[in-house]
C-alpha atoms as one frame of an Amber mdcrd trajectory, in Angstrom:
protein
   0.000   0.000   0.000   2.832   2.346   0.845   4.490   1.744  -2.527   1.193
   2.377  -4.324   0.700   5.606  -2.406   4.230   6.751  -3.154   3.764   5.917
  -6.827   0.740   8.209  -7.053   2.433  11.246  -5.482   2.974  14.160  -7.852
   6.531  14.329  -9.136   6.801  18.130  -9.263   5.728  21.054  -7.120   3.499
  22.313  -9.953   1.706  18.967 -10.045   1.296  19.106  -6.273  -0.270  22.572
  -6.458  -2.483  21.467  -9.352  -3.699  18.508  -7.327  -4.489  20.728  -4.321
  -6.306  23.325  -6.453  -8.290  20.735  -8.390  -9.370  19.094  -5.124 -11.138
  22.285  -3.975 -14.901  21.707  -3.966 -16.631  23.296  -6.930 -18.991  25.154
  -4.580 -15.967  26.660  -2.781 -13.912  27.490  -5.869 -15.084  31.112  -6.154
 -14.328  31.680  -2.470 -10.917  30.060  -2.934 -10.168  32.334  -5.884 -11.119
  35.413  -3.843  -8.982  34.329  -0.898  -5.985  33.404  -3.035  -6.287  36.626
  -5.055  -6.127  38.759  -1.929  -3.329  36.751  -0.336  -1.311  36.850  -3.542
  -1.582  40.603  -4.124  -2.355  42.192  -0.761   0.106  44.872   0.298  -0.012
  43.585   3.886  -0.910  40.386   5.725  -4.645  39.898   6.163  -6.363  39.132
   9.431  -8.485  35.996   9.629 -11.569  38.176  10.153 -10.775  40.173   7.012
 -10.529  36.993   4.953 -13.924  35.882   6.260 -15.467  39.059   4.806 -13.439
  39.072   1.589 -15.238  35.941   0.422 -18.519  37.897   0.565 -17.394  40.495
  -1.994 -18.225  39.862  -5.651 -17.476  42.736  -8.024 -19.888  41.275 -10.585
 -23.021  41.871  -8.516 -24.796  44.862  -7.023 -24.344  45.387  -4.176 -20.894
  43.837  -4.236 -20.908  42.837  -0.567 -23.365  40.202   0.666 -23.330  39.860
   4.454 -24.981  36.419   4.098 -21.786  35.088   2.507 -19.442  36.126   5.325
 -17.869  33.006   6.778 -19.453  32.251  10.151 -16.235  30.581  11.223 -13.348
  32.703   9.939 -11.035  29.688  10.083 -13.149  28.059   7.351 -10.872  29.908
   4.908  -8.135  27.452   5.882 -10.368  24.533   4.930 -11.450  26.115   1.636
  -7.874  26.645   0.444  -6.513  23.449   1.959  -2.754  23.363   2.418  -2.109
  26.470   0.276  -2.761  28.804   3.208  -1.878  28.760   6.862  -2.381  30.707
  10.041   0.284  32.946  11.551   0.396  35.668  14.157   1.643  39.139  13.408
   3.233  41.965  15.309   3.076  45.274  13.450   5.629  46.844  15.774   8.565
  45.071  14.169   9.910  46.026  10.768  12.870  43.689  10.653  11.388  40.246
  10.110   9.683  40.542   6.747   9.664  42.606   3.597   6.350  44.160   4.567
   7.468  45.192   8.053   5.520  42.436   9.810   6.962  40.056  12.338   5.304
  36.755  11.484   5.354  33.811  13.859   3.921  30.500  12.667   1.239  29.407
  15.049  -1.295  26.597  14.968  -3.461  28.082  17.723  -6.835  29.507  16.772
  -7.447  31.768  19.762  -4.787  34.473  19.608  -5.374  38.074  18.605  -3.693
  39.341  15.481  -3.947  36.086  13.562  -3.295  36.408   9.886  -3.807  34.088
   6.955  -0.815  33.706   4.653   0.176  31.582   1.701   2.099  28.592   3.044
   5.147  29.280   0.903   6.346  31.916  -1.563   6.252  29.235  -4.275   2.438
  29.189  -4.020   2.323  32.809  -5.187   4.951  32.126  -7.833   2.846  29.290
  -9.206  -0.461  31.199  -9.094   1.013  34.062 -11.162   3.053  31.847 -13.488
   2.532  31.067 -17.128   2.634  27.376 -16.173  -0.688  27.455 -14.317  -2.372
  29.238 -17.246  -1.547  26.281 -19.463  -2.462  23.589 -16.956  -5.580  21.953
 -15.610  -5.852  24.423 -12.712  -5.949  27.498 -14.983  -9.149  28.657 -13.237
  -6.888  29.708 -10.345  -4.418  31.657 -12.483  -3.737  35.132 -11.072  -2.966
  38.077 -13.343  -1.381  41.125 -11.684  -3.393  43.927 -13.318  -6.705  42.069
 -13.245  -6.373  41.015  -9.613  -5.330  44.472  -8.449  -8.293  45.976 -10.308
 -10.673  43.507  -8.660  -9.157  44.174  -5.227  -9.567  47.953  -5.724 -13.195
  47.521  -6.837 -13.795  45.179  -3.902 -12.496  47.761  -1.447 -14.788  50.420
  -2.901 -17.760  48.054  -2.940 -17.099  47.114   0.660 -16.891  50.771   1.757
 -20.126  51.573  -0.055 -22.049  49.121   2.138 -21.798  51.553   5.049 -24.553
  54.149   5.458 -23.829  57.200   3.347 -23.362  60.464   5.140 -24.301  63.825
   3.664 -20.554  64.412   3.461 -17.891  62.324   1.706 -16.364  59.399   3.547
 -14.243  60.775   6.364 -10.868  59.402   7.414 -12.514  58.011  10.556 -15.194
  56.146   8.583 -12.563  54.727   6.234 -10.423  53.595   9.189 -13.444  51.981
  10.855
């Protein structure tokens, strides 16, 4: 049995990522794409709670944000994306440990404040944005820089527009909140 199992393992990292992506349930694939898009192109690590709301934003509908789609259990994002994402804790006060100025500590606990969801390895991002994925069976999950950044920008605006409009433009305080 062990030999059979070993014989069916993917021989390359690309094949491994393809297998993981293709194993995502069809009903979760749109959520997985949203999560992976944000994790691939976000300018900072994303909190677990942010990821749980990101899945509820669809730039193709009006309104873009549907509160009914917010993940009840924010850690469900880890299940949706399988072993492509993981949980870490962050400390914004340090700017020495990562390129983005975040001190990231790998952590399997699910009860600490400041938990972030990250891609498990930089090679996940490299594969998602590569030409190789576009030509493979998992091309649905291919990430294009300009397209993804446009969708993220529209998503941010759509999310902000869900809040009650004031007679004045959005203030800095409202945007921060």
